[in-house]
MMTF fields as JSON, N, C-alpha, C and O atoms, coordinates in Angstrom:
{
  "mmtfVersion": "1.0.0",
  "mmtfProducer": "UNKNOWN",
  "numBonds": 351,
  "numAtoms": 352,
  "numGroups": 88,
  "numChains": 1,
  "numModels": 1,
  "chainsPerModel": [1],
  "groupsPerChain": [88],
  "chainIdList": ["A"],
  "bondAtomList": [4, 2, 8, 6, 12, 10, 16, 14, 20, 18, 24, 22, 28, 26, 32, 30, 36, 34, 40, 38, 44, 42, 48, 46, 52, 50, 56, 54, 60, 58, 64, 62, 68, 66, 72, 70, 76, 74, 80, 78, 84, 82, 88, 86, 92, 90, 96, 94, 100, 98, 104, 102, 108, 106, 112, 110, 116, 114, 120, 118, 124, 122, 128, 126, 132, 130, 136, 134, 140, 138, 144, 142, 148, 146, 152, 150, 156, 154, 160, 158, 164, 162, 168, 166, 172, 170, 176, 174, 180, 178, 184, 182, 188, 186, 192, 190, 196, 194, 200, 198, 204, 202, 208, 206, 212, 210, 216, 214, 220, 218, 224, 222, 228, 226, 232, 230, 236, 234, 240, 238, 244, 242, 248, 246, 252, 250, 256, 254, 260, 258, 264, 262, 268, 266, 272, 270, 276, 274, 280, 278, 284, 282, 288, 286, 292, 290, 296, 294, 300, 298, 304, 302, 308, 306, 312, 310, 316, 314, 320, 318, 324, 322, 328, 326, 332, 330, 336, 334, 340, 338, 344, 342, 348, 346],
  "bondOrderList": [1, 1, 1, 1, 1, 1, 1, 1, 1, 1, 1, 1, 1, 1, 1, 1, 1, 1, 1, 1, 1, 1, 1, 1, 1, 1, 1, 1, 1, 1, 1, 1, 1, 1, 1, 1, 1, 1, 1, 1, 1, 1, 1, 1, 1, 1, 1, 1, 1, 1, 1, 1, 1, 1, 1, 1, 1, 1, 1, 1, 1, 1, 1, 1, 1, 1, 1, 1, 1, 1, 1, 1, 1, 1, 1, 1, 1, 1, 1, 1, 1, 1, 1, 1, 1, 1, 1],
  "groupList": [{"groupName": "MET", "atomNameList": ["N", "CA", "C", "O"], "elementList": ["N", "C", "C", "O"], "formalChargeList": [0, 0, 0, 0], "bondAtomList": [1, 0, 2, 1, 3, 2], "bondOrderList": [1, 1, 2], "singleLetterCode": "M", "chemCompType": "L-PEPTIDE LINKING"}, {"groupName": "GLY", "atomNameList": ["N", "CA", "C", "O"], "elementList": ["N", "C", "C", "O"], "formalChargeList": [0, 0, 0, 0], "bondAtomList": [1, 0, 2, 1, 3, 2], "bondOrderList": [1, 1, 2], "singleLetterCode": "G", "chemCompType": "PEPTIDE LINKING"}, {"groupName": "ARG", "atomNameList": ["N", "CA", "C", "O"], "elementList": ["N", "C", "C", "O"], "formalChargeList": [0, 0, 0, 0], "bondAtomList": [1, 0, 2, 1, 3, 2], "bondOrderList": [1, 1, 2], "singleLetterCode": "R", "chemCompType": "L-PEPTIDE LINKING"}, {"groupName": "SER", "atomNameList": ["N", "CA", "C", "O"], "elementList": ["N", "C", "C", "O"], "formalChargeList": [0, 0, 0, 0], "bondAtomList": [1, 0, 2, 1, 3, 2], "bondOrderList": [1, 1, 2], "singleLetterCode": "S", "chemCompType": "L-PEPTIDE LINKING"}, {"groupName": "ALA", "atomNameList": ["N", "CA", "C", "O"], "elementList": ["N", "C", "C", "O"], "formalChargeList": [0, 0, 0, 0], "bondAtomList": [1, 0, 2, 1, 3, 2], "bondOrderList": [1, 1, 2], "singleLetterCode": "A", "chemCompType": "L-PEPTIDE LINKING"}, {"groupName": "THR", "atomNameList": ["N", "CA", "C", "O"], "elementList": ["N", "C", "C", "O"], "formalChargeList": [0, 0, 0, 0], "bondAtomList": [1, 0, 2, 1, 3, 2], "bondOrderList": [1, 1, 2], "singleLetterCode": "T", "chemCompType": "L-PEPTIDE LINKING"}, {"groupName": "PRO", "atomNameList": ["N", "CA", "C", "O"], "elementList": ["N", "C", "C", "O"], "formalChargeList": [0, 0, 0, 0], "bondAtomList": [1, 0, 2, 1, 3, 2], "bondOrderList": [1, 1, 2], "singleLetterCode": "P", "chemCompType": "L-PEPTIDE LINKING"}, {"groupName": "LEU", "atomNameList": ["N", "CA", "C", "O"], "elementList": ["N", "C", "C", "O"], "formalChargeList": [0, 0, 0, 0], "bondAtomList": [1, 0, 2, 1, 3, 2], "bondOrderList": [1, 1, 2], "singleLetterCode": "L", "chemCompType": "L-PEPTIDE LINKING"}, {"groupName": "GLN", "atomNameList": ["N", "CA", "C", "O"], "elementList": ["N", "C", "C", "O"], "formalChargeList": [0, 0, 0, 0], "bondAtomList": [1, 0, 2, 1, 3, 2], "bondOrderList": [1, 1, 2], "singleLetterCode": "Q", "chemCompType": "L-PEPTIDE LINKING"}, {"groupName": "ASN", "atomNameList": ["N", "CA", "C", "O"], "elementList": ["N", "C", "C", "O"], "formalChargeList": [0, 0, 0, 0], "bondAtomList": [1, 0, 2, 1, 3, 2], "bondOrderList": [1, 1, 2], "singleLetterCode": "N", "chemCompType": "L-PEPTIDE LINKING"}, {"groupName": "GLU", "atomNameList": ["N", "CA", "C", "O"], "elementList": ["N", "C", "C", "O"], "formalChargeList": [0, 0, 0, 0], "bondAtomList": [1, 0, 2, 1, 3, 2], "bondOrderList": [1, 1, 2], "singleLetterCode": "E", "chemCompType": "L-PEPTIDE LINKING"}, {"groupName": "ILE", "atomNameList": ["N", "CA", "C", "O"], "elementList": ["N", "C", "C", "O"], "formalChargeList": [0, 0, 0, 0], "bondAtomList": [1, 0, 2, 1, 3, 2], "bondOrderList": [1, 1, 2], "singleLetterCode": "I", "chemCompType": "L-PEPTIDE LINKING"}, {"groupName": "VAL", "atomNameList": ["N", "CA", "C", "O"], "elementList": ["N", "C", "C", "O"], "formalChargeList": [0, 0, 0, 0], "bondAtomList": [1, 0, 2, 1, 3, 2], "bondOrderList": [1, 1, 2], "singleLetterCode": "V", "chemCompType": "L-PEPTIDE LINKING"}, {"groupName": "HIS", "atomNameList": ["N", "CA", "C", "O"], "elementList": ["N", "C", "C", "O"], "formalChargeList": [0, 0, 0, 0], "bondAtomList": [1, 0, 2, 1, 3, 2], "bondOrderList": [1, 1, 2], "singleLetterCode": "H", "chemCompType": "L-PEPTIDE LINKING"}, {"groupName": "TYR", "atomNameList": ["N", "CA", "C", "O"], "elementList": ["N", "C", "C", "O"], "formalChargeList": [0, 0, 0, 0], "bondAtomList": [1, 0, 2, 1, 3, 2], "bondOrderList": [1, 1, 2], "singleLetterCode": "Y", "chemCompType": "L-PEPTIDE LINKING"}, {"groupName": "ASP", "atomNameList": ["N", "CA", "C", "O"], "elementList": ["N", "C", "C", "O"], "formalChargeList": [0, 0, 0, 0], "bondAtomList": [1, 0, 2, 1, 3, 2], "bondOrderList": [1, 1, 2], "singleLetterCode": "D", "chemCompType": "L-PEPTIDE LINKING"}, {"groupName": "LYS", "atomNameList": ["N", "CA", "C", "O"], "elementList": ["N", "C", "C", "O"], "formalChargeList": [0, 0, 0, 0], "bondAtomList": [1, 0, 2, 1, 3, 2], "bondOrderList": [1, 1, 2], "singleLetterCode": "K", "chemCompType": "L-PEPTIDE LINKING"}],
  "groupTypeList": [0, 1, 2, 3, 2, 4, 3, 5, 6, 7, 2, 7, 0, 4, 8, 9, 2, 10, 4, 1, 6, 11, 6, 7, 4, 12, 4, 13, 4, 4, 5, 1, 7, 14, 7, 7, 7, 1, 12, 11, 4, 4, 3, 8, 15, 4, 12, 4, 5, 1, 15, 12, 10, 5, 7, 4, 4, 8, 4, 1, 8, 7, 8, 4, 4, 2, 10, 4, 7, 8, 9, 4, 0, 15, 9, 5, 15, 12, 7, 7, 9, 0, 7, 16, 3, 12, 1, 7],
  "groupIdList": [1, 2, 3, 4, 5, 6, 7, 8, 9, 10, 11, 12, 13, 14, 15, 16, 17, 18, 19, 20, 21, 22, 23, 24, 25, 26, 27, 28, 29, 30, 31, 32, 33, 34, 35, 36, 37, 38, 39, 40, 41, 42, 43, 44, 45, 46, 47, 48, 49, 50, 51, 52, 53, 54, 55, 56, 57, 58, 59, 60, 61, 62, 63, 64, 65, 66, 67, 68, 69, 70, 71, 72, 73, 74, 75, 76, 77, 78, 79, 80, 81, 82, 83, 84, 85, 86, 87, 88],
  "secStructList": [7, 7, 2, 2, 2, 2, 2, 2, 2, 2, 2, 2, 2, 2, 6, 7, 4, 4, 4, 7, 2, 2, 2, 2, 2, 2, 2, 2, 2, 2, 2, 2, 2, 2, 2, 2, 2, 2, 2, 2, 2, 2, 2, 2, 2, 2, 2, 2, 2, 6, 7, 2, 2, 2, 2, 2, 6, 6, 2, 2, 2, 2, 2, 2, 2, 2, 2, 2, 2, 2, 2, 2, 2, 2, 2, 2, 2, 2, 2, 2, 2, 2, 2, 2, 2, 6, 6, 7],
  "xCoordList": [21.659, 20.736, 19.616, 19.885, 18.381, 17.227, 17.028, 17.593, 16.222, 15.981, 15.455, 15.995, 14.411, 13.805, 14.76, 14.807, 15.508, 16.445, 17.571, 18.02, 18.021, 19.124, 18.671, 19.387, 17.493, 17.109, 16.151, 15.954, 15.554, 14.613, 15.245, 14.64, 16.432, 17.019, 17.276, 17.136, 17.647, 17.881, 16.593, 16.573, 15.507, 14.223, 13.739, 13.197, 13.928, 13.516, 14.315, 13.762, 15.621, 16.467, 16.06, 16.032, 15.748, 15.391, 14.086, 13.871, 13.213, 11.947, 12.141, 11.258, 13.287, 13.596, 14.125, 15.245, 13.337, 13.732, 15.076, 15.814, 15.389, 16.638, 17.85, 18.989, 17.603, 18.707, 19.36, 20.539, 18.61, 19.168, 19.029, 18.482, 19.537, 19.333, 20.176, 19.814, 21.27, 22.139, 21.496, 21.54, 20.905, 20.237, 19.135, 18.927, 18.439, 17.406, 18.039, 17.522, 19.141, 19.849, 20.312, 20.214, 20.809, 21.276, 20.104, 20.228, 18.981, 17.811, 17.339, 17.005, 17.31, 16.915, 17.923, 17.538, 19.211, 20.236, 20.123, 20.252, 19.882, 19.732, 18.541, 18.615, 17.442, 16.261, 16.572, 16.223, 17.225, 17.576, 18.481, 18.275, 19.482, 20.397, 19.686, 19.933, 18.81, 18.046, 17.187, 17.113, 16.543, 15.726, 16.575, 16.158, 17.752, 18.636, 19.083, 19.161, 19.372, 19.734, 18.59, 18.817, 17.359, 16.196, 16.066, 15.705, 16.361, 16.325, 17.364, 17.088, 18.54, 19.593, 19.135, 19.264, 18.603, 18.159, 17.039, 17.022, 16.11, 14.972, 15.353, 14.694, 16.4, 16.695, 17.958, 18.285, 18.655, 19.908, 19.726, 20.442, 18.787, 18.543, 17.936, 18.194, 17.132, 16.478, 17.497, 17.308, 18.56, 19.605, 20.255, 20.458, 20.575, 21.235, 20.366, 20.881, 19.051, 18.156, 17.461, 16.732, 17.69, 17.048, 15.564, 14.795, 15.163, 13.755, 13.405, 13.484, 13.023, 12.743, 11.552, 11.535, 10.574, 9.384, 9.747, 9.274, 10.578, 11.017, 11.838, 11.683, 12.708, 13.53, 12.66, 12.875, 11.678, 10.787, 9.974, 9.626, 9.675, 8.896, 9.663, 9.077, 10.957, 11.778, 11.793, 12.371, 11.166, 11.197, 10.673, 11.267, 9.59, 9.033, 9.985, 10.118, 10.647, 11.611, 12.817, 13.345, 13.242, 14.361, 13.99, 14.805, 12.775, 12.323, 12.246, 12.638, 11.742, 11.673, 13.065, 13.283, 14.01, 15.389, 15.982, 16.65, 15.735, 16.244, 15.682, 16.41, 14.394, 13.754, 14.35, 14.628, 14.544, 15.123, 16.538, 16.909, 17.334, 18.708, 18.731, 19.603, 17.782, 17.691, 17.332, 17.866, 16.432, 16.092, 17.318, 17.503, 18.15, 19.381, 20.289, 20.861, 20.418, 21.247, 20.66, 21.395, 19.348, 18.706, 18.952, 19.207, 18.878, 19.117, 20.583, 20.9, 21.474, 22.896, 23.115, 23.889, 22.438, 22.542, 22.047, 22.595, 21.012, 20.516, 21.645, 21.854, 22.366, 23.461, 24.574, 25.118, 24.914, 25.959, 25.569, 26.407, 24.308, 23.843, 23.856, 24.143, 23.546, 23.616, 25.056, 25.303, 26.0, 27.416, 27.875, 28.621, 27.43, 27.786, 27.234, 27.885, 26.032, 25.397, 26.138, 25.974, 26.957, 27.747, 29.224, 30.089, 29.501, 30.858, 31.788, 33.007, 31.238, 32.084, 32.084, 32.75],
  "yCoordList": [22.528, 21.519, 22.225, 23.099, 21.877, 22.509, 22.079, 21.086, 22.843, 22.574, 21.171, 20.428, 20.803, 19.506, 18.37, 17.365, 18.522, 17.47, 17.349, 16.246, 18.482, 18.461, 18.068, 17.354, 18.521, 18.305, 17.146, 16.746, 16.597, 15.492, 14.314, 13.807, 13.852, 12.733, 13.1, 12.254, 14.346, 14.778, 14.772, 14.32, 15.278, 15.287, 13.869, 13.586, 12.98, 11.586, 10.941, 10.22, 11.203, 10.652, 11.236, 10.526, 12.518, 13.19, 12.656, 12.75, 12.099, 11.551, 10.244, 9.816, 9.623, 8.383, 8.728, 9.223, 8.476, 8.811, 8.196, 8.766, 7.06, 6.393, 7.077, 6.809, 7.956, 8.655, 9.657, 9.974, 10.159, 11.09, 12.542, 12.854, 13.434, 14.865, 15.473, 16.524, 14.85, 15.461, 15.492, 16.54, 14.41, 14.529, 15.587, 16.281, 15.705, 16.732, 18.12, 19.03, 18.283, 19.567, 19.913, 21.063, 18.928, 19.161, 19.554, 20.462, 18.879, 19.204, 20.631, 21.36, 21.035, 22.402, 23.412, 24.45, 23.101, 24.016, 24.177, 25.285, 23.076, 23.149, 24.024, 24.813, 23.879, 24.709, 26.177, 27.033, 26.471, 27.852, 28.478, 29.622, 27.73, 28.251, 28.455, 29.444, 27.536, 27.68, 28.951, 29.697, 29.189, 30.388, 31.655, 32.627, 31.646, 32.804, 33.046, 34.191, 31.98, 32.13, 32.734, 33.539, 32.35, 32.922, 34.414, 35.184, 34.82, 36.239, 37.0, 38.085, 36.437, 37.086, 37.246, 38.323, 36.181, 36.232, 37.257, 37.985, 37.312, 38.219, 39.674, 40.581, 39.9, 41.278, 41.866, 43.027, 41.099, 41.569, 42.88, 43.849, 42.914, 44.129, 45.223, 46.408, 44.823, 45.797, 46.6, 47.797, 45.963, 46.672, 47.71, 48.857, 47.305, 48.21, 49.41, 50.508, 49.206, 50.281, 50.993, 51.963, 50.508, 51.131, 50.813, 51.606, 49.666, 49.238, 48.687, 47.484, 49.594, 49.242, 48.29, 47.424, 48.438, 47.586, 46.115, 45.238, 45.854, 44.478, 43.945, 42.79, 44.777, 44.338, 44.027, 43.021, 44.881, 44.657, 43.376, 42.719, 43.027, 41.819, 40.55, 39.469, 40.672, 39.504, 39.195, 38.194, 40.041, 39.858, 38.488, 37.847, 38.04, 36.731, 35.596, 34.648, 35.692, 34.657, 34.673, 33.623, 35.865, 35.967, 35.37, 34.696, 35.615, 35.05, 33.521, 32.822, 33.013, 31.562, 30.952, 29.877, 31.63, 31.144, 31.126, 30.168, 32.181, 32.254, 31.116, 30.488, 30.859, 29.789, 28.428, 27.613, 28.189, 26.907, 26.748, 25.669, 27.821, 27.742, 27.587, 26.908, 28.211, 28.029, 26.58, 26.012, 25.982, 24.571, 23.685, 22.693, 24.042, 23.286, 23.373, 22.369, 24.562, 24.729, 23.981, 23.361, 24.035, 23.326, 21.827, 21.183, 21.267, 19.836, 19.487, 18.398, 20.394, 20.182, 20.189, 19.386, 21.089, 21.132, 19.843, 19.401, 19.233, 17.956, 16.927, 16.226, 16.839, 15.87, 16.243, 15.37, 17.511, 17.922, 17.564, 17.108, 17.766, 17.416, 15.909, 15.441, 15.152, 13.688, 13.26, 12.389, 13.877, 13.542, 13.924, 13.18, 15.082, 15.52, 14.543, 14.263, 14.021, 13.137, 11.822, 11.137, 11.463, 10.225, 10.553, 9.696, 11.786, 12.168, 12.478, 12.484, 12.733, 13.082, 14.563, 15.019],
  "zCoordList": [-13.959, -13.467, -12.729, -11.906, -12.995, -12.383, -10.944, -10.487, -10.248, -8.835, -8.611, -7.792, -9.327, -9.057, -9.393, -8.683, -10.451, -10.82, -9.8, -9.489, -9.286, -8.326, -6.932, -6.229, -6.52, -5.129, -4.897, -3.75, -5.939, -5.742, -5.013, -4.068, -5.404, -4.653, -3.192, -2.309, -2.931, -1.554, -0.749, 0.396, -1.351, -0.642, -0.381, 0.688, -1.34, -1.139, -0.018, 0.811, 0.005, 1.058, 2.416, 3.421, 2.433, 3.679, 4.26, 5.468, 3.425, 3.911, 4.678, 5.42, 4.497, 5.2, 6.586, 6.71, 7.63, 9.001, 9.381, 10.185, 8.822, 9.158, 8.525, 8.907, 7.561, 6.902, 7.841, 7.684, 8.813, 9.782, 9.37, 8.312, 10.229, 10.019, 8.896, 8.367, 8.527, 7.523, 6.135, 5.491, 5.64, 4.341, 4.348, 3.353, 5.464, 5.57, 5.549, 4.901, 6.248, 6.235, 4.825, 4.399, 4.113, 2.743, 1.84, 1.018, 1.99, 1.169, 1.439, 0.505, 2.712, 3.048, 2.495, 1.958, 2.63, 2.119, 0.607, 0.087, -0.097, -1.554, -1.93, -2.871, -1.19, -1.45, -1.204, -2.017, -0.091, 0.226, -0.813, -1.218, -1.245, -2.263, -3.591, -4.281, -3.953, -5.185, -5.132, -6.109, -3.991, -3.843, -3.96, -4.59, -3.359, -3.455, -4.892, -5.338, -5.606, -7.02, -7.819, -8.723, -7.489, -8.143, -7.874, -8.764, -6.641, -6.29, -7.103, -7.615, -7.217, -8.014, -9.452, -10.033, -10.026, -11.42, -11.608, -12.601, -10.659, -10.784, -10.543, -11.053, -9.779, -9.391, -10.02, -9.771, -10.815, -11.403, -12.167, -11.914, -13.087, -13.859, -12.983, -13.194, -12.004, -11.139, -10.335, -10.117, -9.899, -9.163, -10.07, -9.669, -11.279, -12.223, -12.586, -12.801, -12.653, -13.08, -11.924, -12.134, -10.697, -9.54, -9.431, -8.887, -9.941, -9.922, -8.537, -8.285, -7.66, -6.267, -6.157, -5.282, -7.017, -6.972, -7.192, -6.468, -8.184, -8.45, -7.293, -6.894, -6.755, -5.618, -4.41, -3.735, -4.131, -2.991, -3.163, -2.182, -4.404, -4.675, -4.322, -4.257, -4.096, -3.769, -2.272, -1.851, -1.478, -0.026, 0.401, 1.268, -0.184, 0.18, -0.144, 0.629, -1.292, -1.676, -0.743, -0.376, -0.367, 0.578, 1.929, 2.558, 2.371, 3.652, 3.564, 4.497, 2.445, 2.262, 2.234, 2.792, 1.588, 1.55, 2.949, 3.338, 3.697, 5.065, 5.916, 6.684, 5.776, 6.539, 6.177, 7.057, 4.884, 4.454, 4.993, 5.455, 4.938, 5.436, 6.951, 7.494, 7.633, 9.091, 9.422, 10.374, 8.643, 8.841, 8.624, 9.33, 7.652, 7.418, 8.641, 9.068, 9.199, 10.394, 11.585, 12.355, 11.738, 12.847, 12.764, 13.782, 11.562, 11.408, 11.613, 12.092, 11.257, 11.536, 13.047, 13.569, 13.742, 15.201, 15.839, 16.849, 15.257, 15.778, 15.775, 16.765, 14.666, 14.595, 15.572, 16.249, 15.652, 16.601, 18.027, 18.805, 18.373, 19.719, 19.941, 21.043, 18.897, 19.008, 19.282, 20.115, 18.578, 18.78, 20.185, 20.821, 20.669, 22.032, 23.06, 24.067, 22.81, 23.79, 23.954, 24.964, 22.962, 23.088, 23.306, 23.129, 23.686, 24.054, 22.888, 23.059, 21.715, 20.576, 20.302, 19.373]
}
C-alpha cells in the first residue's frame, strides 16, 4: 500500500481538532516510517557496494523521518499529560 493511500485517512482525521493528539501522532508516525522505508530502498544496494555518495544523500530523508517520529512522540506526550492532569 502506498504512502498516500495508507496515510491519507490518518492525515484527514488528524486535521480534525476534536480527534485529539493520537490520530495526529499516528499520522506523524506513519510518515516517519514511510520515510525510513524509502531510505532503506534507496540505500540497500549502496550499503552492499560501499556507495558513500548515495548513502550521504539520504541524510535529509533521515532527518525528516526523525522529525516526523519526534512529532509523533510529542503528540503522544500531549495525551499522557492530559491523562495525568485528570489523575489517570
